[in-house]
C-alpha positions in Angstrom: -50.6 0.2 21.5 -53.9 1.8 21.0 -54.6 4.7 23.4 -58.1 4.9 24.5 -59.7 7.8 26.5 -60.2 5.2 29.3 -56.5 4.4 29.4 -55.6 8.0 29.4 -58.0 8.8 32.2 -57.0 5.8 34.2 -53.3 7.0 33.9 -54.2 10.6 34.8 -56.0 9.3 37.8 -53.3 6.9 39.0 -50.8 9.8 38.5 -53.0 12.2 40.6 -53.2 9.6 43.3 -49.5 9.1 43.3 -48.9 12.8 43.5 -51.3 13.2 46.5 -49.2 10.6 48.3 -45.9 12.2 47.2 -46.9 15.8 47.9 -49.0 15.1 51.0 -46.2 15.9 53.5 -46.1 12.4 54.8 -42.8 11.0 56.4 -40.5 9.0 54.1 -41.6 5.7 55.6 -45.2 6.4 54.3 -44.3 8.2 51.1 -41.8 5.8 49.8 -43.8 2.6 50.1 -47.0 4.8 49.0 -45.3 5.9 45.6 -44.0 2.3 44.9 -47.5 1.0 45.8 -48.9 3.3 43.1 -46.2 2.4 40.5 -47.3 -1.4 40.8 -51.1 -0.5 40.7 -50.4 1.6 37.8 -48.6 -1.3 36.0 -51.3 -3.7 36.8 -54.4 -1.4 36.0 -53.0 0.7 33.4 -50.2 -1.2 31.8 -46.4 -0.8 31.8 -46.3 2.4 29.6 -48.4 4.2 32.0 -46.6 3.0 34.9 -43.3 4.0 33.4 -44.6 7.5 32.6 -45.8 7.9 36.2 -42.4 6.6 37.5 -40.5 9.1 35.4 -42.6 12.0 36.4 -42.6 11.5 40.2 -38.8 12.4 40.7 -39.1 15.4 38.4 -42.1 16.6 40.4 -40.4 15.9 43.7 -37.4 18.0 42.6 -39.6 20.9 41.3 -41.5 20.9 44.6 -38.4 20.7 46.7 -39.1 17.4 48.1 -35.9 15.9 46.6 -33.3 18.6 46.5 -30.5 16.9 44.5 -31.0 17.3 40.7 -28.3 14.8 39.6 -30.3 11.9 41.0 -33.5 12.8 39.2 -32.7 10.8 36.1 -31.4 7.8 38.0 -34.5 7.6 40.2 -36.7 7.9 37.0 -34.7 4.9 35.4 -34.9 3.0 38.7 -38.7 3.4 38.8 -39.0 2.4 35.2 -36.9 -0.6 35.9 -38.9 -1.5 38.9 -42.3 -1.5 37.2 -41.0 -3.2 33.9 -39.2 -5.9 36.0 -42.5 -6.5 38.0 -44.7 -6.5 34.9 -42.7 -8.6 32.5 -41.5 -11.1 35.2 -45.0 -11.7 36.3 -46.3 -11.9 32.8 -43.7 -14.4 31.5 -43.8 -16.5 34.6 -47.6 -16.7 34.2 -47.3 -17.5 30.4 -44.6 -20.2 31.0 -46.1 -22.0 34.0 -49.8 -21.3 33.9 -52.1 -23.3 31.5 -54.6 -20.5 31.3 -54.4 -17.0 30.1 -52.9 -14.4 32.3 -54.9 -13.5 35.3 -55.1 -10.0 36.7 -53.1 -11.3 39.5 -51.2 -14.3 40.2 -49.8 -13.6 43.6 -46.9 -15.9 43.4 -45.7 -14.8 40.1 -46.4 -11.3 40.9 -44.5 -11.6 44.2 -41.4 -12.8 42.3 -41.9 -9.7 39.9 -42.0 -7.4 43.0 -38.8 -9.1 44.5 -37.0 -8.7 41.2 -38.1 -5.2 40.4 -37.2 -4.1 44.0 -33.7 -5.6 43.7 -33.1 -4.2 40.3 -34.4 -0.8 41.4 -32.1 -0.9 44.4 -29.2 -1.9 42.1 -29.8 1.2 40.0 -30.0 3.7 42.8 -27.1 2.0 44.7 -24.9 2.2 41.6 -25.9 5.8 40.9 -24.7 7.0 44.3 -21.9 4.6 44.5 -20.2 5.1 41.1 -21.9 7.9 39.0 -23.1 10.9 41.2 -21.2 12.4 44.1 -24.1 12.9 46.5 -24.2 14.2 50.1 -23.7 11.3 52.5 -27.3 11.5 53.8 -28.5 11.1 50.2 -26.2 8.3 49.6 -27.6 6.5 52.6 -31.3 7.3 51.5 -30.7 5.7 48.1 -29.5 2.3 49.3 -31.3 -0.1 51.7 -34.2 2.1 52.4 -35.1 2.1 48.7 -35.1 -1.7 48.7 -37.3 -1.8 51.7 -39.8 0.8 50.4 -40.0 -1.0 46.9 -40.7 -4.4 48.7 -43.2 -2.8 51.1 -45.0 -0.8 48.5 -45.1 -3.7 46.1 -46.5 -6.2 48.9 -49.2 -3.7 49.8 -50.0 -3.1 46.1 -50.6 -6.9 45.6 -53.0 -6.8 48.6 -54.8 -3.8 47.2 -54.9 -4.9 43.6 -56.3 -8.3 44.7 -59.2 -6.6 46.7 -59.8 -4.3 43.8 -60.1 -7.2 41.5 -62.5 -9.1 43.8 -64.9 -6.0 44.0 -64.8 -5.7 40.1 -64.0 -2.0 40.4 -61.0 -2.2 38.1 -59.9 -4.6 35.4 -56.5 -5.3 34.2 -55.0 -3.1 31.6 -55.7 -4.3 28.2 
């Protein structure tokens, strides 16, 4: 992959916007979907590598800033975010390639929705497994890493598809090359 100044700038901007949401002091029902929204937008507009980088940085920064105060979960959240964006991106890409006759469009809502669904389920599975089998977390943390994560991933992903579609129509952003 060739790194361009444009891609680096786009990634930095998307990371900054993600951090504004994450560090904004919003309640979890807004912050969770907001971060997931930005992860999907990052995958669409900057590509999967940029989205994985952003997804891996967010739990580290949340821990450093005291938003997420349980260090053993940081790597699991980073992996879950990476799984989320990669499952979304590649599911959507391969479904488009397999079933569409034209080259991949910026968004194919049906294929992208399947990618969001699969990504959210896999993210949930990673986090559920982490608190169930690998990390002894406080009960409140265990509860937060289960069904709420599935809901925030689905909600953020759904909002991302709407936002990305609107951005595509305005011509403001183009798909990552």
